[in-house]
C-alpha positions as CSV (number, residue, x, y, z in Angstrom):
1,M,-2.4,-4.8,38.1
2,V,-2.0,-8.6,37.9
3,S,-5.0,-8.8,35.5
4,R,-3.3,-6.2,33.2
5,F,-0.1,-8.2,33.2
6,L,-1.9,-11.4,32.4
7,G,-3.8,-9.7,29.6
8,F,-0.6,-8.4,28.1
9,L,1.1,-11.9,28.4
10,L,-1.9,-13.4,26.6
11,L,-1.7,-10.9,23.8
12,F,2.0,-11.4,23.6
13,S,1.5,-15.2,23.2
14,L,-1.2,-14.8,20.6
15,G,1.1,-12.6,18.6
16,L,4.0,-15.0,18.9
17,L,2.0,-18.0,17.5
18,P,1.5,-16.6,14.0
19,A,5.2,-15.6,13.8
20,L,6.3,-19.1,14.8
21,H,3.8,-20.6,12.3
22,A,5.4,-18.4,9.6
23,E,8.8,-19.8,10.4
24,E,7.5,-23.3,10.1
25,L,6.0,-22.5,6.7
26,A,9.2,-20.7,5.4
27,G,10.5,-23.8,3.7
28,T,7.2,-25.1,2.5
29,R,5.5,-22.1,0.8
30,P,7.0,-21.8,-2.6
31,N,4.5,-19.1,-3.6
32,A,5.4,-16.8,-0.7
33,V,8.4,-14.6,0.0
34,T,10.4,-13.6,3.0
35,V,10.6,-10.0,4.1
36,L,13.3,-8.1,6.0
37,Y,11.9,-5.3,8.2
38,R,12.9,-2.9,10.9
39,I,11.0,-0.3,13.0
40,T,12.7,2.9,14.1
41,F,11.2,5.0,17.0
42,D,12.1,8.7,17.5
43,E,12.5,10.6,20.7
44,D,9.0,12.2,20.5
45,F,7.5,8.7,20.6
46,Y,9.2,7.9,23.9
47,F,8.1,11.3,25.3
48,I,4.5,10.3,24.5
49,A,5.1,6.9,26.0
50,Q,6.3,8.4,29.3
51,S,3.7,11.2,29.4
52,A,0.4,9.9,28.0
53,G,1.0,6.2,27.5
54,P,-0.2,4.8,30.9
55,Y,-3.5,6.8,30.6
56,L,-4.3,5.9,27.1
57,W,-3.4,2.2,27.1
58,E,-5.4,-0.4,29.0
59,V,-2.7,-3.0,29.0
60,G,1.0,-2.2,29.6
61,P,2.9,0.9,28.7
62,I,3.3,2.1,25.1
63,G,7.0,1.9,25.3
64,E,7.0,-1.9,25.0
65,K,8.8,-2.5,21.7
66,E,8.1,-6.2,21.5
67,A,4.4,-5.6,21.1
68,W,5.0,-3.6,17.9
69,Y,7.4,-6.1,16.5
70,L,5.3,-9.1,17.3
71,S,2.0,-7.5,16.0
72,L,3.7,-6.5,12.7
73,E,5.0,-10.1,12.2
74,A,1.6,-11.5,13.1
75,S,-0.1,-9.3,10.5
76,L,2.4,-10.1,7.8
77,S,2.3,-13.8,8.5
78,N,-1.4,-13.8,7.7
79,M,-0.8,-12.5,4.2
80,P,-0.9,-15.3,1.6
81,R,2.2,-14.1,-0.3
82,I,4.4,-13.4,2.8
83,A,6.2,-16.5,4.2
84,Q,7.8,-14.8,7.2
85,A,9.2,-11.4,8.4
86,L,12.8,-11.2,9.8
87,Q,13.7,-8.2,11.9
88,I,17.1,-6.6,11.3
89,A,19.1,-4.1,13.4
90,S,18.6,-0.4,12.9
91,A,22.3,0.0,11.8
92,A,22.3,-2.9,9.4
93,D,22.3,-2.5,5.6
94,P,19.1,-4.2,4.5
95,I,20.1,-4.4,0.8
96,Q,23.4,-6.1,1.6
97,I,21.6,-8.6,4.0
98,G,18.9,-9.2,1.4
99,V,21.5,-9.9,-1.4
100,E,23.6,-12.2,0.7
101,S,20.6,-14.2,2.0
102,G,18.5,-14.1,-1.1
103,I,15.6,-12.2,0.5
104,P,13.8,-10.1,-2.1
105,L,11.7,-7.5,-0.1
106,V,12.6,-4.9,2.5
107,L,10.1,-3.0,4.8
108,E,11.3,0.0,6.7
109,I,9.0,1.8,9.2
110,Q,9.6,5.0,11.1
111,I,7.3,5.8,14.1
112,T,7.0,9.4,15.4
113,G,4.5,10.9,17.8
114,S,2.8,14.2,18.8
115,I,2.2,15.0,22.4
116,E,-0.4,17.8,21.4
117,T,-2.7,15.4,19.5
118,A,-1.7,12.1,21.3
119,E,-1.2,10.6,17.9
120,V,1.5,8.5,16.3
121,F,2.7,8.9,12.7
122,V,3.8,5.9,10.7
123,S,5.9,6.5,7.6
124,Y,7.1,3.5,5.7
125,Q,8.7,2.3,2.5
126,I,8.7,-1.0,0.6
127,R,11.4,-1.9,-1.9
128,E,13.0,-4.8,-3.7
129,T,16.4,-6.0,-2.6
130,F,17.9,-6.1,-6.1
131,T,16.3,-3.0,-7.5
132,E,14.4,0.1,-6.3
133,D,12.1,0.3,-9.3
134,G,8.5,0.7,-8.1
135,M,9.5,1.6,-4.5
136,I,6.5,2.4,-2.3
137,R,6.6,5.3,0.2
138,S,3.6,6.2,2.3
139,M,2.5,7.2,5.7
140,F,-0.6,7.3,8.0
141,S,-1.5,8.6,11.4
142,S,-3.4,7.0,14.3
143,T,-4.4,7.6,17.8
144,I,-2.0,5.9,20.2
145,P,-3.0,2.3,19.9
146,R,-3.5,-0.2,22.6
147,N,-1.9,-3.6,22.5
148,E,-5.1,-5.3,21.2
149,D,-5.3,-2.6,18.5
150,L,-1.8,-3.4,17.3
151,F,-2.7,-7.1,16.9
152,A,-6.1,-6.5,15.5
153,Y,-5.9,-3.8,12.7
154,F,-3.1,-1.3,13.2
155,W,-0.8,-2.9,10.5
156,L,-3.4,-4.1,8.0
157,S,-2.8,-1.3,5.5
158,I,0.9,-2.0,5.4
159,A,0.5,-5.7,5.4
160,G,-2.0,-5.6,2.5
161,E,0.2,-3.3,0.4
162,L,3.2,-5.4,1.0
163,D,1.3,-8.6,0.1
164,T,0.3,-7.0,-3.2
165,F,3.8,-5.7,-3.8
166,A,5.1,-9.2,-3.3
167,I,3.6,-10.2,-6.7
168,R,6.4,-8.2,-8.3
169,V,9.1,-10.4,-6.9
170,L,7.4,-13.8,-6.9
171,K,9.3,-15.7,-9.5
172,P,9.6,-19.3,-10.6
173,M,11.4,-21.3,-7.9
174,V,13.6,-24.4,-7.9
175,E,12.8,-27.0,-5.3
176,I,15.9,-28.9,-4.0
177,R,15.2,-32.0,-2.1
178,G,17.8,-33.5,0.1
179,K,19.1,-34.2,3.6
180,S,18.4,-31.5,6.3
181,G,21.5,-29.4,6.9
182,T,22.9,-29.8,3.3
183,L,24.5,-26.6,2.0
184,V,23.5,-26.0,-1.7
185,S,25.5,-23.4,-3.8
186,G,25.1,-22.3,-7.4
187,F,21.6,-21.0,-7.3
188,T,22.1,-17.9,-5.0
189,P,25.1,-15.7,-4.3
190,L,25.7,-17.5,-1.0
191,P,25.1,-21.2,-0.1
192,Q,21.6,-22.0,1.2
193,E,20.8,-24.7,3.8
194,I,18.1,-27.3,3.3
195,P,15.7,-27.0,6.2
196,D,14.2,-29.8,8.4
197,S,11.4,-30.3,5.9
198,G,13.9,-31.7,3.4
199,S,12.8,-29.2,0.6
200,L,14.6,-25.9,-0.2
201,F,12.8,-23.4,-2.5
202,L,15.1,-20.9,-4.3
203,V,14.0,-18.1,-6.7
204,S,15.8,-18.6,-10.0
205,P,15.3,-17.3,-13.6
206,M,13.5,-19.7,-15.9
207,P,14.7,-21.3,-18.1
208,G,18.2,-21.4,-16.6
209,T,21.3,-23.6,-16.4
210,F,23.0,-23.9,-13.0
211,S,26.3,-25.4,-12.0
212,W,25.6,-26.5,-8.4
213,K,27.3,-28.2,-5.4
214,A,25.8,-29.8,-2.4
215,Q,27.8,-30.5,0.8
216,H,26.9,-32.2,4.1
217,K,29.4,-33.5,6.6
218,D,27.8,-36.9,6.8
219,Y,27.3,-37.4,3.1
220,V,29.4,-37.6,0.0
221,P,29.5,-34.1,-1.7
222,L,27.7,-33.8,-4.9
223,E,27.9,-31.5,-7.9
224,G,26.4,-31.2,-11.3
225,I,24.7,-29.2,-14.0
226,F,20.9,-28.5,-13.6
227,L,18.7,-27.3,-16.4
228,A,15.6,-25.6,-15.0
229,E,12.9,-25.4,-17.6
230,S,9.4,-25.8,-16.0
231,D,7.7,-23.4,-13.6
232,Q,8.9,-25.2,-10.5
233,P,11.6,-27.7,-11.4
234,V,12.8,-30.2,-8.8
235,L,16.4,-31.2,-8.1
236,E,16.5,-34.5,-6.2
237,L,19.9,-35.0,-4.4
238,N,20.9,-38.6,-4.4
239,Q,23.1,-38.3,-1.3
240,R,25.2,-41.2,-0.2
241,R,26.4,-41.7,3.3
242,F,30.1,-40.8,4.0
243,Y,31.9,-43.1,6.4
244,S,35.0,-41.7,8.1
245,F,36.5,-45.0,9.1
246,S,37.6,-47.7,6.7
247,V,39.7,-50.8,6.3
248,D,42.1,-50.8,3.4
249,L,43.0,-54.1,1.8
250,G,45.8,-53.8,-0.7
251,L,48.7,-55.3,-2.6
252,V,52.2,-53.8,-2.4
253,Q,53.9,-54.0,-5.8
254,G,50.7,-55.8,-6.8
255,R,52.0,-58.9,-4.9
256,S,52.2,-58.5,-1.1
257,P,48.9,-58.2,0.9
258,E,48.7,-55.4,3.4
259,L,46.1,-54.2,5.9
260,W,45.5,-50.6,7.1
261,F,42.9,-48.9,9.3
262,S,42.1,-45.3,8.1
263,W,40.3,-42.3,9.5
264,Q,39.2,-39.5,7.2
265,P,37.1,-36.9,9.0
266,N,35.9,-35.1,5.8
267,Y,35.4,-36.4,2.3
268,Y,38.0,-33.9,1.0
269,G,41.2,-33.3,3.0
270,W,43.3,-35.4,5.2
271,R,43.2,-39.2,5.9
272,F,45.3,-40.8,8.6
273,S,46.2,-44.5,8.6
274,V,47.9,-47.2,10.7
275,G,48.6,-50.7,9.5
276,L,50.9,-53.3,8.4
277,Q,52.8,-54.2,5.2
278,Q,54.8,-57.4,4.8
279,Q,56.9,-59.1,2.2
280,I,56.7,-62.8,3.3
281,L,53.2,-63.7,2.1
282,G,52.4,-63.0,-1.5
283,L,53.1,-63.9,-5.1
284,V,56.6,-65.1,-6.2
285,Y,58.1,-64.8,-2.7
286,L,58.6,-68.5,-1.8
287,S,62.2,-68.7,-3.1
288,T,63.1,-65.1,-2.3
289,V,62.6,-65.3,1.5
290,D,65.1,-68.2,1.7
291,S,67.9,-65.9,0.5
292,P,70.6,-65.8,3.2
293,E,71.1,-62.0,2.8
294,I,67.5,-61.3,3.8
295,D,66.4,-61.4,7.5
296,I,62.9,-62.7,7.3
297,R,61.8,-60.7,10.4
298,S,62.7,-57.5,8.6
299,L,60.0,-58.2,6.1
300,W,57.3,-57.3,8.5
301,L,56.6,-53.5,8.1
302,P,54.3,-51.8,10.6
303,G,53.6,-48.2,9.7
304,V,51.6,-45.0,9.8
305,G,50.5,-43.0,6.9
306,V,48.8,-39.7,5.9
307,A,47.1,-38.7,2.7
308,Y,45.4,-35.6,1.3
309,R,42.5,-35.8,-1.2
310,L,42.3,-32.8,-3.4
311,P,38.8,-31.1,-3.8
312,I,39.1,-30.8,-7.6
313,H,36.8,-33.5,-8.9
314,G,33.2,-34.4,-8.6
315,S,32.4,-37.3,-6.3
316,Y,31.5,-39.7,-9.2
317,V,34.9,-39.5,-10.8
318,P,38.3,-40.7,-9.5
319,Q,39.7,-38.6,-6.7
320,L,43.3,-37.4,-6.8
321,F,45.3,-37.7,-3.6
322,F,48.9,-37.4,-2.3
323,A,50.1,-39.9,0.3
324,A,53.2,-40.4,2.5
325,T,53.8,-43.5,4.6
326,L,56.4,-44.3,7.2
327,V,57.1,-48.0,7.8
328,G,59.3,-49.6,10.3
329,R,61.2,-52.9,10.2
330,L,61.5,-55.6,12.8
331,Y,65.0,-56.8,13.6
332,D,66.8,-59.0,16.1
333,A,68.8,-57.0,18.7
334,Y,70.8,-59.4,20.7
335,G,68.0,-61.9,20.9
336,T,65.3,-59.3,21.5
337,L,62.9,-58.3,18.7
338,G,63.2,-54.5,18.0
339,L,61.8,-52.0,15.6
340,R,63.7,-49.6,13.4
341,L,62.7,-46.9,10.9
342,G,62.6,-48.7,7.5
343,N,61.2,-46.7,4.6
344,V,59.5,-43.5,3.7
345,L,57.1,-43.9,0.8
346,L,55.8,-41.0,-1.2
347,S,53.1,-41.5,-3.9
348,L,50.4,-40.0,-6.0
349,G,47.2,-41.9,-6.3
350,Y,43.5,-42.1,-7.3
351,D,40.6,-43.6,-5.6
352,W,37.0,-43.9,-6.9
353,E,33.7,-45.2,-5.6
354,I,32.2,-48.5,-6.7
355,P,28.8,-50.1,-5.6
356,L,28.1,-50.5,-1.9
357,G,30.3,-47.5,-1.0
358,F,33.6,-49.4,-1.5
359,R,36.4,-47.5,-3.1
360,L,39.2,-48.8,-5.3
361,F,42.6,-47.1,-5.0
362,V,45.9,-47.2,-6.9
363,E,49.1,-45.4,-6.0
364,L,52.4,-44.9,-7.8
365,G,55.5,-43.4,-6.2
366,L,58.9,-44.0,-4.7
367,G,60.5,-45.0,-1.5
368,F,63.5,-44.0,0.6
369,S,65.2,-46.9,2.4
370,L,66.5,-45.4,5.7
371,Q,68.7,-48.4,6.5
372,D,71.1,-49.6,3.9
373,D,71.6,-52.9,5.6
374,F,68.0,-54.0,5.0
375,V,67.3,-55.9,1.8
376,P,63.7,-56.0,0.5
377,A,62.3,-59.2,-0.8
378,D,61.3,-57.5,-4.1
379,Q,64.8,-56.1,-4.7
380,D,64.9,-57.7,-8.1
381,H,62.0,-55.5,-9.3
382,L,63.3,-52.2,-8.0
383,F,65.7,-49.6,-9.2
384,R,67.8,-49.0,-6.0
385,P,70.5,-46.3,-6.4
386,A,72.5,-45.8,-3.2
387,L,72.2,-42.5,-1.3
388,G,75.3,-43.0,0.7
389,P,74.9,-43.6,4.5
390,A,71.3,-42.4,4.2
391,G,70.2,-45.6,2.5
392,Q,68.8,-46.2,-0.9
393,L,66.2,-44.9,-3.3
394,E,63.6,-47.4,-4.4
395,I,61.7,-46.9,-7.6
396,P,58.9,-47.7,-8.4
397,R,56.6,-48.3,-5.4
398,F,53.2,-49.4,-6.5
399,R,50.0,-50.1,-4.5
400,L,46.5,-51.1,-5.4
401,G,43.5,-52.3,-3.4
402,I,40.0,-51.6,-2.0
403,R,38.9,-49.4,0.8
404,V,36.0,-50.9,2.8
405,P,33.8,-48.5,4.9
406,F,34.2,-49.8,8.4
407,F,30.8,-48.9,9.9
408,K,28.7,-49.3,6.7
409,F,27.2,-52.7,7.3
410,L,26.8,-52.0,11.0
411,S,24.7,-48.9,10.2
412,L,22.7,-50.8,7.6
413,Q,21.9,-53.5,10.2
414,Q,20.8,-50.8,12.7
415,E,18.6,-49.1,10.1
416,Q,17.0,-52.5,9.3
417,L,16.3,-53.1,12.9
418,F,14.8,-49.6,13.3
419,Y,12.4,-50.1,10.4
420,R,11.5,-53.6,11.5
421,H,10.7,-52.6,15.1
422,G,9.7,-49.0,14.5
């Protein structure tokens, strides 16, 4: 009993190795296709399994489904034009799955049995995902196979026929090279992920023109137009690291230096900032800050901000964003330094990438002064209509500056140390 179990375990392992090998080759065999398959067993089959199985099989009962699945996958993986076989559920629609995942072939097998003759009958059909032209339907019968028979020869006729049929769907492929985990869209109905090998092979008509996009959470998204002309064209993704944290160095009104720390979890979407504006240091402020109506301490403006970058442009062109900033003002409250709400700033801006991953930005908008008793140092350059007790409107509010990736140089130093000592 123990020897039978060990024998079955050995056969199980031998059958698993080719299947795993096929998975490893899935992203590296451009001249092979992936196949969807399913095996359906009827009630007669189980009746034979319970009645005759233990007497006709040397290792294990005939009812072990895994042996059938693994042996079929092992036989298919040995075919030169089959990259791998993926099992689907009996209730699933193979055509829908094939279209969504870009898998061109479907193999469906029905297993029945006869208790009188101790035989199994195998009927099968092979078809393309996108068309049923040239569909193959056939069947064969066999004595009830043992486990070693399943792995040795049982599926050879189906595997050989499927391998020959694969010639019909083997078409020119585009090779896309990039970072593992990158989602590439534009070549298939659904985005496809670049595997660990760094190369993704996709069937595509040749010649063809494709509008593609590539997205990865750790890299700047890319998009472009690709003209595929040769038998196996290659699209090399020049992916640039995306850094979530940055230091923003800017000029308010083009004159007053400011400093902000920003966090943007994704390239498109929200950015959150905390920092400091001021109106003491800067251009043409030496005479203004001495004005008796201006409290110098009120010219320090700590604040928080939020911005949203719209996903409407490619990464190589200026990116449009909306921004809102709330700044406070320091003031003297009975000899104690306090903080009040100062201004709400709303703006529309662009930022764009320059060498080394730095980004230039420019914003233009307006501000709402929430305290009418505060006078800005740049009051002579603003249109400031009163809003009653609510304060004043300040137009225009202008910012420009540079956004420096916070961890860029740290990561570069780490990479240099890795390659130096690796």
